[in-house]
C-alpha positions in Angstrom: -6.4 9.0 37.9 -8.3 10.9 35.3 -5.4 10.8 32.8 -5.1 7.0 33.4 -8.8 6.5 32.7 -8.3 8.6 29.5 -5.5 6.4 28.3 -7.4 3.3 29.1 -10.4 4.6 27.2 -8.3 5.4 24.2 -6.8 1.9 24.3 -10.3 0.4 24.4 -11.4 2.6 21.4 -8.3 1.5 19.5 -9.0 -2.1 20.2 -12.6 -1.8 18.8 -11.3 0.0 15.7 -8.4 -2.2 14.7 -8.7 -4.9 12.2 -6.8 -8.2 11.9 -3.6 -6.4 10.7 -3.6 -3.8 13.5 -2.2 -4.4 17.0 -2.4 -2.7 20.3 0.3 -0.2 21.3 3.5 -1.8 22.4 2.8 -5.1 20.5 5.6 -4.6 18.0 9.2 -3.7 19.0 10.7 -0.5 17.8 13.1 -0.8 14.9 16.8 -0.9 15.6 19.8 1.0 14.1 20.1 -1.3 11.0 16.3 -1.1 10.4 16.4 2.6 10.7 19.2 2.9 8.1 17.4 0.5 5.8 14.2 2.6 6.1 15.9 5.9 5.3 17.6 4.4 2.2 14.2 3.1 1.1 12.5 6.5 1.8 15.0 8.5 -0.1 14.9 6.1 -3.1 11.1 6.1 -3.2 11.0 9.9 -2.8 13.3 10.2 -5.9 11.0 7.8 -7.8 8.0 9.8 -6.8 9.7 12.9 -8.0 10.4 11.3 -11.4 6.7 10.4 -11.7 5.6 13.9 -10.9 8.2 15.7 -13.0 7.3 13.6 -16.1 3.6 14.5 -15.7 3.7 16.9 -18.7 4.0 14.0 -21.2 1.0 12.2 -19.6 -1.5 14.7 -20.8 -0.5 14.1 -24.5 -2.5 10.9 -24.6 -2.2 7.1 -24.1 0.0 6.7 -27.1 1.9 10.0 -27.0 3.0 9.4 -23.4 5.3 6.7 -24.6 7.5 9.1 -26.6 10.8 9.9 -25.0 10.4 7.1 -22.4 7.8 8.9 -20.5 5.7 5.8 -20.2 8.3 4.1 -18.0 8.4 6.9 -15.5 4.8 8.0 -15.5 2.6 5.0 -15.9 4.7 2.4 -14.0 4.9 4.9 -11.2 1.1 5.5 -11.3 0.4 1.8 -11.4 2.7 1.1 -8.4 1.3 3.9 -6.3 -2.3 3.0 -7.0 -1.5 -0.6 -6.1 -0.4 0.6 -2.6 -3.2 3.2 -2.3 -5.5 1.2 0.0 -2.6 0.0 2.1 -1.3 3.6 2.6 -4.8 5.0 3.5 -5.9 2.3 5.8 -2.5 2.3 7.6 -2.3 6.0 7.9 -5.8 6.3 9.5 -5.5 3.1 11.5 -8.7 1.5 10.3 -9.1 -1.8 8.4 -11.0 -0.5 5.4 -9.9 -3.2 2.9 -9.9 -2.1 -0.7 -12.5 0.6 -0.2 -10.0 3.5 -0.6 -9.0 2.1 -4.0 -12.6 1.7 -5.1 -13.3 5.4 -4.1 -10.2 6.4 -6.1 -11.4 4.4 -9.1 -14.8 6.1 -9.0 -13.0 9.4 -8.9 -11.0 8.4 -11.9 -14.2 7.6 -13.7 -15.6 11.0 -12.9 -12.4 12.6 -14.1 -12.8 10.8 -17.4 -16.4 12.0 -17.7 -15.3 15.6 -16.9 -12.5 15.4 -19.4 -14.9 14.1 -22.1 -17.3 17.0 -21.3 -14.6 19.6 -21.5 -12.4 18.3 -24.3 -14.6 15.8 -26.2 -12.1 13.1 -25.5 -12.0 10.5 -22.7 -8.3 11.2 -22.2 -6.7 14.6 -21.6 -5.4 17.0 -18.9 -8.2 16.4 -16.4 -8.0 12.6 -16.0 -4.2 12.7 -16.4 -3.9 15.3 -13.6 -6.2 13.3 -11.3 -4.2 10.1 -11.7 -0.9 11.8 -11.3 -2.0 13.8 -8.2 -3.4 10.8 -6.4 -0.3 8.6 -7.3 2.1 11.3 -6.3 0.2 11.8 -3.0 0.4 8.1 -2.2 4.1 8.0 -3.1 4.9 11.0 -0.8 2.9 9.4 2.1 4.9 6.2 1.8 8.4 7.6 1.0 8.2 10.4 3.7 6.8 7.8 6.1 10.0 5.8 5.7 12.1 8.8 6.6 10.0 9.7 9.6 10.0 6.1 10.7 13.8 6.1 10.6 13.9 9.1 12.8 11.3 7.9 15.4 12.2 4.2 15.2 8.5 3.6 14.7 7.6 -0.1 15.0 6.2 -2.1 12.1 4.8 -0.2 9.1 6.4 3.0 7.8 3.0 4.7 7.3 2.2 4.4 11.0 5.1 6.8 11.6 2.7 9.7 11.3 0.5 8.2 14.0 3.6 7.6 16.1 4.5 11.2 15.8 1.0 12.3 16.7 1.2 10.0 19.8 4.4 11.5 20.9 3.0 15.0 20.5 -0.3 14.4 22.2 0.4 11.5 24.6 -2.4 9.5 23.2 -1.7 5.8 22.4 -2.1 4.7 18.8 -2.3 1.2 17.4 0.4 -0.4 15.3 0.6 -2.4 12.1 3.2 -5.0 11.1 5.3 -4.1 8.1 4.0 -5.6 4.9 7.5 -6.3 3.6 8.6 -9.7 4.8 12.3 -8.7 4.5 11.8 -5.9 6.9 9.8 -8.1 9.3 12.6 -10.6 9.3 15.2 -7.8 9.8 13.2 -6.2 12.7 12.7 -9.6 14.4 16.3 -10.5 14.1 17.5 -7.1 15.3 15.1 -7.1 18.3 16.2 -10.6 19.4 19.9 -9.5 18.9 19.4 -6.4 21.1 17.5 -8.4 23.7 20.2 -10.9 24.2 
């Protein structure tokens, strides 16, 4: 009885925390075999792209113009732009709270502080400090999303790949966690199609 009350209390807390994009446990069907295969392919591809972004970091500290030499601008800055675009989505999904764009705003403030610190240390607005900040944040977001895809493919986590960490936590602790629909319409269609196919 006590454990049942604990689960009910946890569900009530999740309901009060979730925003419009988050749903109670069990609202979204778990992904099927085709969805799992698609996720692991996406995860490995994005993991490789994240690695390219990180390994090309050395050229990023050379400056806004110098970074373009040798094609570094393609790997580094497109990667940074993409991962910063998904920063708020990754953070809010991972923690299960609808914080909107506040994580991106916090990261932008941090970037501004890194620029100030770089100016104070090197006398230039651009240098190793702001470059390292941007690349560390972007690489972290890339790892969260790409590894999330891989974990999701193993656990068959419903909906969004980043909720795979919460799904793993739920399995280890027995505590229910809320779910979030996948942001990719192609995956939403695939999951709905596969769920209906498996139910028939």
